[in-house]
N, C-alpha and C positions, 0 to 999 in steps of 0.2 A: 731869749737870745742874749748874750753877753755884750755889754757895750764897750767901746774902748777905754773909758774911763775906769770899767770893772777890771778890764785887763791890766791896766796899770796901777793897781792897788796891790799892796804887801798886806797880809791879813796879820794882824798882831796876835800870838796866841797866848803871848804871857811876859812878863818883865822880871829879870833876875833882879836879885837883891842889889848888885852892883849898879843898876840901872839899865843894862842891855835889853834889847827886845829880843823876844823869840819870834821867829815868824812860822807861818802856816807852809808846809813842805811844798805843797801844790803851787802857792804864790812864788815860791823861790824856784821851781822848777819853770814856771812861765817866764821869770826874770832872765835866768839862763839860756832858755831859748830865744828869747829876743836879742840878746846879748851876741848870739851866733849867726845872726842874721849879716849878710853882706852890707857896707856902707853904714853900718850903726855907730853912732857917737855914744860911746859909754858913759861920759859925763852927762849929756843929754838924757840917757835913760836914767842915769841914777836920781837926777832932778825930777824926771817925771814919775819916778817911783817913790819919791820922797826919802831917798836913802843918801843922798847927798844935796844937802841944803845949802852949802857954801856957795 
């Protein structure tokens, strides 16, 4: 069974020379599906997925 913490984790598949990370397509798909839910805070999701740390 997948825990909520595992759902909220982007899997890094590599890092480019310029420092940008590449993410697993399935992880990105889960993030997109989560963003499409009604009443979702995009900033909150970004912090939860660790792609918005500001």
